[in-house]
C-alpha positions as CSV (number, residue, x, y, z in Angstrom):
1,M,100.9,164.0,139.2
2,T,103.3,160.7,139.7
3,R,102.4,157.6,138.3
4,N,102.1,155.9,141.8
5,A,99.0,159.2,142.5
6,L,97.7,158.4,139.1
7,V,97.5,154.1,139.9
8,Q,96.1,155.1,143.0
9,K,93.0,157.0,141.9
10,V,92.3,155.1,138.4
11,V,92.7,151.6,139.6
12,P,89.5,152.2,142.4
13,A,87.3,154.1,139.6
14,V,87.8,150.7,137.4
15,V,87.1,148.4,140.2
16,A,84.2,150.3,140.9
17,L,83.0,150.3,137.6
18,A,83.8,146.6,136.9
19,A,81.5,145.9,140.0
20,V,78.7,147.8,138.4
21,G,78.8,146.1,135.4
22,L,79.1,142.5,137.1
23,L,76.2,143.4,139.5
24,A,73.8,144.6,136.4
25,A,74.8,141.5,134.3
26,C,73.9,138.9,137.6
27,G,70.4,141.1,138.3
28,S,69.5,140.9,134.6
29,S,68.7,137.3,134.9
30,N,65.8,135.4,136.0
31,S,65.4,131.5,136.3
32,S,63.2,129.2,138.3
33,N,64.6,126.2,139.4
34,S,61.6,124.7,140.8
35,T,59.7,124.0,137.5
36,A,63.7,123.8,135.5
37,M,62.9,126.5,133.1
38,S,64.4,129.7,132.1
39,T,62.5,132.8,132.2
40,H,63.5,135.3,129.6
41,I,61.6,139.1,130.5
42,S,62.6,141.6,128.0
43,S,65.2,144.5,129.5
44,A,63.9,147.2,126.9
45,A,60.5,147.4,128.4
46,A,59.6,148.8,131.9
47,A,57.7,146.2,133.4
48,P,57.1,142.5,131.8
49,S,53.4,144.2,131.8
50,A,54.3,146.5,129.3
51,T,56.1,144.5,127.1
52,L,53.2,141.9,127.0
53,A,50.7,145.0,126.1
54,A,53.1,146.7,123.5
55,T,51.7,144.3,120.6
56,P,49.0,142.0,119.2
57,W,50.2,138.5,120.0
58,E,49.5,135.4,117.6
59,T,49.9,131.8,118.4
60,T,52.5,130.7,116.3
61,A,53.6,127.2,117.5
62,A,53.7,124.6,120.3
63,K,56.4,122.8,121.9
64,N,55.4,119.5,124.4
65,A,58.2,118.5,127.1
66,Q,60.5,116.8,125.1
67,R,60.9,120.2,122.6
68,G,59.1,118.8,120.0
69,S,56.4,120.5,117.7
70,V,53.0,119.9,118.2
71,P,50.2,120.6,115.9
72,L,48.3,123.9,116.8
73,T,45.4,121.4,116.0
74,D,46.0,119.3,118.5
75,D,43.4,118.7,121.2
76,S,46.3,119.2,123.7
77,V,47.2,123.0,122.5
78,E,44.3,124.0,120.6
79,N,42.4,125.9,123.3
80,Y,45.6,128.2,123.5
81,V,45.6,129.2,120.0
82,G,44.8,132.4,118.4
83,F,45.1,136.2,118.7
84,A,45.7,137.9,121.8
85,Y,44.8,141.7,122.3
86,F,46.4,143.0,125.8
87,R,45.7,146.7,126.9
88,P,47.7,148.6,129.0
89,N,44.3,149.3,131.3
90,S,44.9,145.4,132.3
91,T,42.0,144.1,129.8
92,F,42.4,141.8,127.0
93,T,40.4,140.3,124.0
94,M,41.1,137.0,122.6
95,F,39.8,135.6,119.1
96,N,40.4,132.1,117.0
97,L,42.8,132.1,114.2
98,D,39.2,132.8,112.0
99,N,38.6,135.8,113.9
100,S,35.3,134.3,116.0
101,P,36.0,135.5,119.4
102,K,37.2,133.4,121.8
103,M,37.3,135.6,125.4
104,H,37.6,138.5,127.1
105,G,38.6,139.9,130.6
106,D,41.5,141.0,132.9
107,W,44.7,140.3,133.0
108,S,48.1,141.0,134.9
109,V,51.9,139.8,135.0
110,S,53.5,139.4,138.3
111,P,55.7,141.9,138.8
112,D,58.6,139.7,138.7
113,G,57.4,138.5,135.1
114,K,57.5,134.8,136.0
115,T,53.2,134.6,135.9
116,R,50.7,136.0,133.6
117,T,47.0,135.7,134.9
118,I,43.8,136.1,132.9
119,V,40.5,136.5,134.5
120,A,37.8,135.5,131.4
121,K,34.5,137.1,132.2
122,N,30.9,136.9,130.8
123,D,29.3,140.0,128.8
124,A,27.5,140.7,132.2
125,G,31.6,141.3,133.7
126,Q,31.1,138.2,135.8
127,E,34.1,135.9,136.3
128,Q,34.0,132.5,134.2
129,F,37.2,130.8,135.3
130,R,41.0,132.3,136.3
131,R,44.0,131.0,134.4
132,V,47.4,131.4,136.0
133,V,50.4,130.5,133.6
134,D,54.1,130.3,133.8
135,I,55.8,132.8,131.5
136,V,58.9,130.5,129.7
137,T,59.8,133.9,127.4
138,L,58.6,137.5,127.3
139,T,60.5,139.7,124.9
140,D,59.5,142.1,122.2
141,Q,59.9,139.1,120.0
142,E,58.2,136.3,121.5
143,F,55.7,135.3,124.7
144,T,55.9,131.9,125.6
145,Y,53.8,130.4,128.2
146,R,53.9,127.0,129.8
147,V,50.4,125.2,130.7
148,Y,50.6,121.3,132.6
149,P,47.4,119.3,131.6
150,E,47.5,117.9,134.9
151,P,48.7,120.5,137.4
152,A,50.5,117.9,139.8
153,N,52.5,116.7,136.8
154,K,55.1,118.7,136.0
155,A,56.8,116.3,133.7
156,V,54.0,116.9,131.3
157,Y,53.5,120.2,129.6
158,Y,53.2,122.4,126.4
159,D,54.9,125.7,125.6
160,I,52.5,127.8,123.6
161,I,54.8,130.2,121.7
162,H,53.2,133.6,120.2
163,T,54.8,136.3,118.3
164,P,53.7,140.1,117.6
165,T,51.3,140.3,114.6
166,T,50.0,143.1,112.7
167,H,46.3,141.4,112.6
168,P,43.9,144.0,113.3
169,E,41.7,143.4,116.4
170,P,38.5,141.7,115.0
171,A,35.2,143.6,116.5
172,E,33.5,141.6,119.0
């Protein structure tokens, strides 16, 4: 095979391979300009919901809009603190850090991984409230969501940071 013939066969293959790599790299980024935040989704899981259900989570930190640390006992974030157990069957339980029951119900993550919804239910299965939050980070090492004390004011928010835990799920 002549050098020209080899180049004519190899160059298109290399260009095609580079294009596939570039498209894959571009497709793995999620961002939302409307809230000026970057959403990081784990590429290892088949779906964002699988990442959330893969491990129990413990609230380990909170940050304000200026990225300053907020104590977990602060009135602005204390309602979001505890242990969370998201099951693959779309049910969840949450407990306070002292193992006292907090809530239970149903959960979901939007297919694009940008929001998480919980529907808290009473013991009779009736909806008590529904909370939809923006997901800031969802990987196998961190689950962070954003809450707005005043939904119309996107300048004031708190990021609630969770990390995996081996804490066994308390009995309700």
